[in-house]
C-alpha positions as CSV (number, residue, x, y, z in Angstrom):
1,X,106.7,-52.8,-36.2
2,X,106.1,-55.0,-39.2
3,X,103.2,-54.1,-41.5
4,X,101.6,-56.8,-43.7
5,X,98.7,-56.7,-46.1
6,X,97.8,-60.4,-46.7
7,X,97.5,-63.6,-44.7
8,X,100.3,-65.2,-46.8
9,X,102.9,-62.7,-45.5
10,X,102.3,-63.9,-42.0
11,X,104.4,-67.0,-42.7
12,X,107.5,-64.7,-42.2
13,X,106.7,-64.4,-38.5
14,X,109.2,-66.3,-36.3
15,X,107.0,-66.3,-33.2
16,X,103.4,-66.9,-32.3
17,X,101.0,-64.0,-32.2
18,X,98.3,-62.7,-29.9
19,X,96.0,-60.7,-32.2
20,X,93.7,-57.8,-31.4
21,X,91.0,-57.5,-34.0
22,X,88.9,-54.5,-35.1
23,X,88.7,-51.5,-37.4
24,X,90.1,-49.2,-34.7
25,X,89.2,-45.9,-36.2
26,X,90.7,-43.3,-33.9
27,X,92.6,-45.8,-31.8
28,X,90.8,-44.4,-28.8
29,X,91.0,-45.5,-25.1
30,X,88.6,-48.4,-25.7
31,X,90.7,-49.6,-28.6
32,X,93.8,-49.2,-26.5
33,X,92.3,-51.5,-23.9
34,X,91.6,-54.1,-26.5
35,X,95.1,-53.8,-28.1
36,X,96.9,-53.9,-24.7
37,X,95.0,-57.0,-23.7
38,X,96.7,-58.8,-26.6
39,X,99.3,-60.0,-24.2
40,X,100.5,-63.6,-24.0
41,X,104.0,-64.6,-22.7
42,X,106.2,-65.5,-25.6
43,X,103.9,-64.1,-28.3
44,X,104.1,-61.1,-30.4
45,X,101.4,-58.4,-30.1
46,X,99.5,-58.1,-33.4
47,X,96.6,-56.1,-34.7
48,X,94.3,-57.2,-37.5
49,X,92.5,-54.3,-39.2
50,X,91.0,-53.4,-42.5
51,X,91.1,-50.8,-45.3
52,X,88.8,-49.3,-46.4
53,X,86.0,-49.2,-43.9
54,X,83.8,-52.4,-44.5
55,X,80.7,-50.3,-45.1
56,X,82.4,-48.6,-48.1
57,X,82.0,-51.9,-49.9
58,X,78.9,-53.3,-48.2
59,X,76.8,-50.1,-48.2
60,X,78.5,-47.5,-50.3
61,X,77.8,-44.0,-49.0
62,X,76.9,-45.1,-45.5
63,X,80.5,-45.5,-44.3
64,X,81.5,-43.1,-41.5
65,X,84.0,-40.3,-41.8
66,X,87.3,-41.4,-40.3
67,X,88.9,-40.0,-37.2
68,X,92.2,-41.4,-38.4
69,X,92.0,-41.3,-42.3
70,X,95.8,-41.3,-42.5
71,X,97.2,-44.9,-42.6
72,X,100.6,-43.6,-41.5
73,X,99.2,-41.8,-38.5
74,X,97.0,-44.8,-37.5
75,X,100.1,-47.0,-37.7
76,X,102.0,-44.6,-35.6
77,X,99.3,-44.8,-32.9
78,X,99.7,-48.6,-33.0
79,X,103.5,-48.3,-32.6
80,X,102.9,-46.2,-29.4
81,X,101.0,-49.2,-28.0
82,X,104.0,-51.5,-28.6
83,X,102.3,-53.4,-31.5
84,X,104.8,-55.8,-33.1
85,X,102.8,-56.8,-36.2
86,X,100.1,-54.8,-38.0
87,X,98.0,-56.7,-40.5
88,X,96.0,-54.3,-42.7
89,X,93.7,-56.5,-44.9
90,X,92.1,-54.9,-48.0
91,X,88.4,-55.3,-47.4
92,X,87.4,-56.9,-50.7
93,X,84.3,-58.8,-51.8
94,X,86.1,-62.1,-51.2
95,X,87.0,-61.1,-47.6
96,X,83.4,-59.9,-47.0
97,X,82.1,-63.3,-48.1
98,X,84.3,-65.3,-45.7
99,X,82.3,-67.0,-42.9
100,X,83.6,-66.2,-39.4
101,X,85.0,-69.8,-39.1
102,X,86.8,-69.6,-42.4
103,X,88.3,-66.2,-41.3
104,X,89.6,-67.7,-38.1
105,X,90.8,-70.9,-39.8
106,X,92.7,-68.8,-42.4
107,X,94.4,-66.7,-39.8
108,X,95.4,-69.8,-37.8
109,X,96.7,-71.5,-40.9
110,X,98.9,-68.4,-41.7
111,X,100.6,-68.2,-38.3
112,X,100.5,-69.7,-34.8
113,X,97.7,-67.9,-32.9
114,X,98.1,-67.7,-29.2
115,X,95.1,-65.4,-28.5
116,X,92.6,-63.1,-30.1
117,X,91.4,-60.0,-28.3
118,X,88.2,-58.1,-29.3
119,X,85.7,-55.6,-27.9
120,X,82.5,-57.0,-26.7
121,X,80.6,-55.4,-29.5
122,X,82.9,-56.6,-32.3
123,X,81.3,-58.5,-35.3
124,X,83.2,-60.1,-38.2
125,X,82.7,-62.5,-41.0
126,X,80.0,-62.7,-43.6
127,X,77.0,-60.5,-42.6
128,X,78.7,-59.7,-39.3
129,X,77.7,-63.1,-38.1
130,X,80.8,-63.6,-36.0
131,X,80.7,-62.1,-32.5
132,X,82.4,-62.4,-29.1
133,X,80.4,-65.5,-28.2
134,X,81.4,-67.2,-31.4
135,X,85.0,-66.3,-30.8
136,X,85.0,-67.7,-27.3
137,X,83.5,-71.0,-28.5
138,X,85.9,-71.2,-31.5
139,X,88.9,-70.5,-29.2
140,X,88.3,-73.5,-27.2
141,X,88.3,-75.8,-30.2
142,X,91.2,-74.1,-32.0
143,X,93.5,-73.9,-29.1
144,X,93.9,-70.2,-28.5
145,X,92.8,-67.8,-25.8
146,X,89.9,-65.4,-26.4
147,X,89.9,-62.1,-24.6
148,X,86.7,-60.2,-24.6
149,X,86.9,-56.5,-23.5
150,X,83.8,-54.6,-22.3
151,X,83.4,-51.1,-23.6
152,X,84.9,-48.3,-21.5
153,X,83.0,-45.3,-20.3
154,X,83.9,-41.7,-19.6
155,X,81.4,-40.4,-17.0
156,X,78.0,-41.3,-18.5
157,X,79.3,-41.7,-22.0
158,X,80.4,-44.8,-23.8
159,X,83.8,-44.4,-25.4
160,X,83.4,-45.3,-29.1
161,X,84.3,-43.9,-32.5
162,X,80.8,-42.7,-33.3
163,X,80.5,-40.8,-30.0
164,X,83.9,-39.1,-30.7
165,X,82.6,-38.0,-34.2
166,X,79.6,-36.5,-32.5
167,X,81.7,-34.6,-30.1
168,X,84.0,-33.3,-32.9
169,X,81.0,-32.1,-34.8
170,X,79.8,-30.0,-31.9
171,X,83.2,-28.5,-31.2
172,X,83.6,-30.4,-27.9
173,X,87.3,-31.0,-28.5
174,X,88.2,-31.4,-24.8
175,X,85.9,-34.4,-24.3
176,X,86.8,-35.9,-27.7
177,X,90.5,-35.7,-26.7
178,X,89.7,-37.3,-23.3
179,X,88.1,-40.2,-25.1
180,X,90.9,-40.5,-27.6
181,X,93.6,-40.4,-24.9
182,X,95.6,-38.0,-27.1
183,X,94.8,-34.7,-28.9
184,X,92.7,-35.0,-32.0
185,X,95.1,-34.7,-34.9
186,X,94.8,-33.6,-38.5
187,X,97.5,-34.8,-40.8
188,X,98.3,-33.3,-44.1
189,X,100.9,-31.6,-46.4
190,X,101.3,-27.8,-46.3
191,X,100.2,-26.3,-49.7
192,X,100.7,-22.9,-51.2
193,X,97.6,-20.6,-50.8
194,X,96.7,-17.0,-51.7
195,X,99.0,-15.7,-49.0
196,X,96.3,-13.4,-47.8
197,X,96.9,-14.3,-44.2
198,X,100.6,-13.4,-44.7
199,X,99.6,-10.0,-46.0
200,X,97.5,-9.5,-42.8
201,X,100.6,-10.3,-40.7
202,X,99.6,-13.9,-39.8
203,X,101.2,-16.3,-42.2
204,X,99.5,-19.7,-42.2
205,X,100.3,-23.3,-43.0
206,X,97.4,-24.4,-45.3
207,X,96.3,-28.1,-45.3
208,X,93.5,-29.4,-47.5
209,X,91.3,-31.9,-45.7
210,X,90.5,-35.3,-47.2
211,X,86.8,-36.0,-48.0
212,X,87.0,-39.2,-45.8
213,X,88.0,-37.3,-42.7
214,X,85.8,-36.7,-39.6
215,X,86.1,-33.0,-39.1
216,X,85.5,-30.9,-36.1
217,X,83.0,-28.0,-36.0
218,X,84.1,-25.2,-38.3
219,X,85.8,-22.6,-36.3
220,X,89.0,-21.4,-34.7
221,X,91.1,-23.7,-32.4
222,X,94.1,-23.6,-30.3
223,X,96.6,-26.0,-31.9
224,X,100.1,-27.4,-31.4
225,X,102.4,-29.3,-33.7
226,X,105.7,-31.1,-33.1
227,X,108.1,-30.2,-35.9
228,X,111.7,-31.5,-35.9
229,X,111.7,-31.8,-32.2
230,X,110.2,-28.3,-31.6
231,X,106.7,-27.8,-30.2
232,X,104.9,-25.1,-32.3
233,X,101.9,-23.5,-30.7
234,X,99.3,-21.4,-32.5
235,X,95.7,-21.0,-33.7
236,X,94.0,-22.6,-36.7
237,X,90.8,-22.0,-38.6
238,X,89.0,-25.0,-39.9
239,X,86.4,-24.2,-42.5
240,X,85.8,-22.5,-45.8
241,X,86.9,-18.9,-45.1
242,X,83.5,-17.2,-45.6
243,X,85.0,-13.7,-45.5
244,X,87.2,-14.4,-48.6
245,X,85.7,-14.3,-52.1
246,X,86.6,-17.5,-53.9
247,X,85.3,-19.2,-57.0
248,X,85.5,-22.6,-55.3
249,X,85.1,-23.1,-51.6
250,X,87.2,-25.9,-50.0
251,X,87.3,-27.0,-46.4
252,X,90.8,-26.6,-45.1
253,X,92.9,-26.1,-42.1
254,X,94.9,-22.8,-41.9
255,X,97.3,-22.8,-38.9
256,X,99.3,-19.8,-37.7
257,X,102.1,-20.8,-35.4
258,X,103.5,-18.2,-33.0
259,X,107.0,-16.9,-33.1
260,X,108.3,-18.9,-36.0
261,X,109.5,-18.2,-39.5
262,X,109.9,-21.8,-40.5
263,X,109.2,-22.6,-44.2
264,X,106.7,-25.4,-44.0
265,X,105.7,-25.6,-47.6
266,X,105.6,-29.3,-48.8
267,X,106.1,-30.5,-45.2
268,X,103.7,-33.1,-43.7
269,X,102.4,-32.0,-40.4
270,X,100.4,-33.5,-37.5
271,X,98.4,-30.6,-36.2
272,X,96.8,-31.3,-32.8
273,X,93.7,-29.5,-31.7
274,X,93.7,-28.6,-28.0
275,X,90.9,-26.0,-27.4
276,X,87.9,-24.6,-29.3
277,X,88.1,-20.8,-29.4
278,X,85.1,-19.7,-31.4
279,X,82.9,-20.7,-34.4
280,X,83.9,-19.7,-37.9
281,X,82.1,-16.5,-39.0
282,X,81.9,-14.1,-41.9
283,X,83.3,-10.6,-41.4
284,X,82.3,-7.5,-43.3
285,X,85.9,-7.0,-44.5
286,X,89.4,-8.3,-44.1
287,X,90.5,-5.6,-41.7
288,X,87.8,-6.6,-39.2
289,X,89.0,-10.2,-39.8
290,X,92.5,-9.1,-39.0
291,X,91.4,-7.5,-35.7
292,X,89.6,-10.7,-34.7
293,X,92.7,-12.8,-35.5
294,X,94.7,-10.5,-33.2
295,X,92.1,-11.2,-30.5
296,X,92.3,-15.0,-31.2
297,X,96.1,-14.9,-30.9
298,X,95.9,-12.8,-27.7
299,X,93.6,-15.5,-26.2
300,X,96.5,-17.9,-26.2
301,X,98.4,-15.7,-23.8
302,X,95.5,-15.5,-21.3
């Protein structure tokens, strides 16, 4: 998969492109449907997305926390969907000021566009004035195919990034995973900690969580991680360790993987959350905490 960051770079493409357009935070099942609809014989499958979230520029402080804050992991999800070209446009004031027509004209002038796929609720261009109806009309005059995808549902719920964030916040990881189509994943580099968990007999891989990340409800989760071809299973606490006295509290993920002595310091991991076990809580002392961790680990065997 080729990754570009400007319209000008698209001149390198040897073939026409059918583009899917959107921010695609989470690359959930609804996004997957849009991306997979970018399918025209003889054309590459492309994705146009943006970084940072447009609201970070348009209404600073109102932008959502991101389900996929890691650009590398988001790109990996695109690769799994057989995307040939990923165009990540910096969302600047200049881009925000583009009219919908100018945006489409610029894209069409940069490469041969065979089609554009979007979700039915997608808006683009200055003030969000471009929509699915505009795209369909423009496609007819510009000579490409417009593919408008209705939003998917899971039971009575609409699959969308905002709903997935709500599910994460309540600890409903199973429904969030069902909407994502994969296990919610936290990416990060393992850091050195106080090694308190090691002293208790449960060494952990500690990962600081970015401020921009959409986080699940604080608590203990069953997790898994693919490391060098080996599937590691374990438990992880996500939160601020209320039992431990610290000068500065920081939200982090602390994962204990079963039956492994691998040195993970400095390694970048993709930790998948598969089941919510219990909320985070403060214990009277670390020995009571140790007994609870033993019960949490035992729950994996049941």
